[in-house]
C-alpha angles and dihedrals in degrees: 000000000000115000125246120259111285092239090072091066093058100044120089138208129243119265095215092058095047091051089046090053092054091045090054090050089056090048090054087055089057099261122144108238128187108208111218094144102083125070094227122132114232088226129092128225116285113273095246091056093050091046091051090052092050091047091051090054091049090050091054098254091148100103136102110291137186114312096236092045140273106316092229091057093047089053092045090054091050089051092046093052090049091052099042103030104021090240123151104211131155122240085232089067093060123094119184118222136183093255137334094273090061089045090054091043092053094045092052092043091053094048110030123089129179109297097006111146120230119196114211139167120265118230089039146123107315093227093070094072098028096054091043090055090047089060092047093255126136115244112214115190127213117199129250101198130193092228088060093046087252093292117145115254107230090200091057090048092050090048092056096054116112133170087272095055109113110151135041119194121205127183119191122193084029137219119248102008102045089227119162109204113236122240090247093053094046093046091054092046089052091051090051091049092051093045093051097034093241127167112232123212104199109198102205101165091126096042094119095047100083131143098210138344132039125292119253116200122208087233091067096067125094114277094010101102094081096043107037129094117190117212111200143139150163105272100091109025094039100031091239099134095141094046089073096214126151139143146206125222106202140169108273094247090060097047096082090056091051091049090051089055090050091052090052096046127023100000093213142343118262106283098219094054089054091056090049089051092054089060091043092057090057089059090194093174096048092243096152094052092049092049093050091047089055091048088052091056092047091048093054096050098036095051090049091050093047090053088057092059109100110258096010124121122180134174114211109254118235093212146008118036105273132113110211106202127195106218099175092114091062091072091229129102116247094250093055093044092051090048091054092047093050102038099036104026102027094235117133118209135151126255108235095234086075086074098047143293092292089062099060095110095046141079125206121220123184115221093192088111126091122284090246092053092048091051091051089049091054092050091051092047091049090053094054095039086091085082094066095032087060089048091053092052091050090053 
C-alpha cells in the first residue's frame, strides 16, 4: 500500500479535542463529567442572529454565493472593525472562511514556502506550529513566560529572526494564557516586523473578550497595514462555535491568492449563515457585552478558587476565558494531574504541554461554563487534591 504524504507525519492533533474524546467515553460509561477542556461559550447566538439565519433559509439563500463571501457580510465586517477596533479596512480586503482554523490554514498556505520560518507564541494555539510544518515551513517559538506575565519579549523575537524568517504570529488576547499584549510590546513587535519585512498574522479571535481597557489591533500600528493579516471569526465573541464562520482581513495584494485557495477547496461558505452573521455583528440586544460581563464574574471567582487548591498558582487573565494554572508545586506532572482530575474527579482540563514546551508545568481550564458548574468543578478538584498533597509530603 502506498504511504501517506510525508506532511501527515509532522502535523499534530489538538490536546483539547483528545481530552474531550476521552471525557465523552467516560460519559458513555455513565460517568458525570464537567467539561472545562473546550473553549466553547455556554451561551447561544443572540436571537436576532438565529432568526436572520432561519429567515435566510426560508428565503432560499441556500445557493452558491461569491467566493470571498456575501458582499453585505464583508461590508458589515469592515464596519464592525471600524466601530470596535478603530480600523479602517475595505470590504474588498475581507475573505469569509468556514471557521478561524481554515482562515489560519489558508493564510499559512498562501504565504509559506519550503524552509520559511514562522515565529509563533509558546505556549500558544497548537495549530500554529502544526500547520506550518504541514506546509514545509519551520515553526520557531518565542516564549510567553510567567515571570513576564506571559507577555512576548520583543528582544527575544528580534534575536530569533534569520534571513529565512517570513511570518510572525501574534495572539492577543491569547490562548491559553489569556494575555493581552501591551501597547509597548505590540509597538515594538510592529517595529521589528517593519524593519525585517515580516508578514504578521494577528489572531484576534478573542478581541472582544477583554476585562478592562480598549483593544489594540496589530493592524493599527505604523507600517502594518500592508503586512498584517487579521484572523477572526464568530465562535467566541458571538457564541457561534457550531456555525463554523471565520474571516481573514488581508492586504489587497494577498486577497486574490486567498480567493484562489477558496476556489480550490470549499468554494464558498454557507450563504444562510452569512446572513445570520450580518445580524449578529449588529448585536442589537447587547448579547456580547452581557456575555463578557458574565465571563468577568466567573473569572474573578474561579481564579480565586483555583488559587485555594493546594499546589495551584494562577494569574488572572486579562482576556479570553481560560485560567492558565501553574501546577509545579503539586509535585505531579500536568499529564498525571489531568488524568487524576478526569478519571477520579470527572473534571476535564488540558495539560499545558499541548500548547508548547513552555506549557509543561501548566494546566488550562476554560471558565466558559456556568458559575454553578465551575464551583462543582472546584469542589471535585479539592477532593482529589489529596493525591498530590500526599506526594508533596513524601518528597
